[in-house]
C-alpha positions as CSV (number, residue, x, y, z in Angstrom):
1,M,3.0,29.7,9.3
2,N,6.0,28.6,11.4
3,Q,9.3,30.2,10.4
4,E,12.5,28.9,11.9
5,A,14.9,31.5,13.2
6,C,18.1,31.6,11.1
7,T,21.4,32.5,12.7
8,S,24.2,33.7,10.5
9,I,27.7,32.9,11.7
10,R,30.4,34.9,10.1
11,P,34.0,34.0,10.7
12,S,35.9,36.7,12.6
13,R,38.2,38.8,10.5
14,K,41.9,38.7,11.4
15,R,43.2,42.1,12.4
16,F,46.7,43.1,11.2
17,S,49.0,45.5,13.0
18,P,50.7,48.1,10.9
19,E,54.0,46.1,11.2
20,Q,52.2,43.0,9.9
21,I,50.7,44.9,7.0
22,N,54.2,46.3,6.1
23,E,55.6,42.7,6.2
24,V,52.8,41.4,4.0
25,L,53.4,44.3,1.5
26,E,57.2,43.7,1.5
27,R,56.6,40.0,0.7
28,Y,54.2,41.0,-2.1
29,Q,56.7,43.5,-3.6
30,K,59.4,40.8,-3.6
31,S,57.1,38.1,-5.0
32,S,56.4,37.5,-8.7
33,L,52.8,36.6,-8.0
34,T,49.7,38.4,-9.2
35,Q,47.7,40.2,-6.6
36,K,45.1,37.4,-6.8
37,Q,47.7,34.6,-6.3
38,F,49.5,36.5,-3.5
39,A,46.2,37.3,-1.6
40,A,45.1,33.7,-1.8
41,E,48.4,32.5,-0.4
42,E,48.3,35.1,2.5
43,G,44.6,34.3,3.3
44,I,43.5,37.9,2.5
45,S,41.2,39.3,-0.1
46,V,42.4,41.1,-3.2
47,A,40.4,44.1,-2.1
48,T,42.3,44.1,1.3
49,L,45.7,43.9,-0.5
50,N,44.7,46.8,-2.9
51,N,43.5,48.9,0.1
52,W,46.8,48.4,1.9
53,L,48.8,49.2,-1.3
54,R,46.7,52.3,-1.9
55,R,47.1,53.5,1.6
56,R,50.9,53.0,1.5
57,R,51.1,54.9,-1.8
58,D,48.9,57.7,-0.6
59,A,50.9,58.1,2.6
60,S,54.1,58.6,0.7
61,P,54.4,61.5,-1.6
62,L,57.4,59.9,-3.3
63,L,55.6,56.7,-4.1
64,S,52.6,58.5,-5.5
65,Q,55.1,60.2,-7.9
66,G,56.5,56.8,-9.0
67,L,59.7,57.2,-6.9
68,L,61.0,54.6,-4.4
69,E,62.5,55.3,-1.0
70,V,66.2,54.6,-0.9
71,V,67.8,53.1,2.2
72,A,71.6,53.1,2.4
73,K,72.7,49.8,4.0
74,D,76.4,50.4,3.9
75,R,78.6,53.3,2.6
76,A,79.8,52.5,-0.8
77,P,83.4,53.1,-1.8
78,R,83.8,56.6,-3.1
79,G,82.2,56.8,-6.6
80,R,80.8,53.3,-6.6
81,Y,77.1,52.6,-6.1
82,R,74.8,49.5,-6.3
83,I,71.1,50.1,-6.7
84,E,68.9,47.1,-6.1
85,F,65.3,47.2,-7.5
86,P,62.3,45.4,-5.9
87,H,61.9,43.1,-9.0
88,G,65.5,41.7,-8.5
89,C,67.5,43.8,-11.0
90,C,70.5,45.8,-9.8
91,L,72.5,48.6,-11.3
92,V,76.2,49.0,-10.4
93,L,77.8,52.4,-11.1
94,E,81.6,52.4,-11.0
95,E,83.7,55.4,-10.4
96,G,83.6,58.0,-13.1
97,W,79.9,57.9,-13.9
98,Q,78.1,61.0,-15.0
99,E,74.9,62.3,-13.4
100,R,73.1,62.6,-16.8
101,T,73.9,59.0,-17.5
102,L,72.3,57.9,-14.2
103,R,69.3,60.1,-14.9
104,E,68.8,58.5,-18.3
105,L,69.2,54.9,-16.9
106,L,66.7,55.6,-14.1
107,R,64.3,57.1,-16.7
108,I,64.6,54.0,-18.8
109,L,64.1,51.7,-15.8
110,G,61.2,53.7,-14.6
111,S,59.3,53.3,-17.9
112,A,60.0,49.5,-18.0
């Protein structure tokens, strides 16, 4: 019995630097695509995207509690704040707002 030797050729996997992974995750957060759609567009598997998202969440105690990191781009005028959310909404607080009002708004937005 003569059996031919079979050679399996697997395409090499693309390696991503931590910076590239962060860029991909930022694009995903800003997109309105499902994980499946986004992964297909990026040429990665859904499992890879999920692993990256999980690692990012696990690395940040704030994210694992459902909180987002806040980065101040510019100083707001005294008493005026603009909060931009990843899904495109923004919240503008004019002078005179009360802390309990902000807490209630953030609670509502967090449950949406």
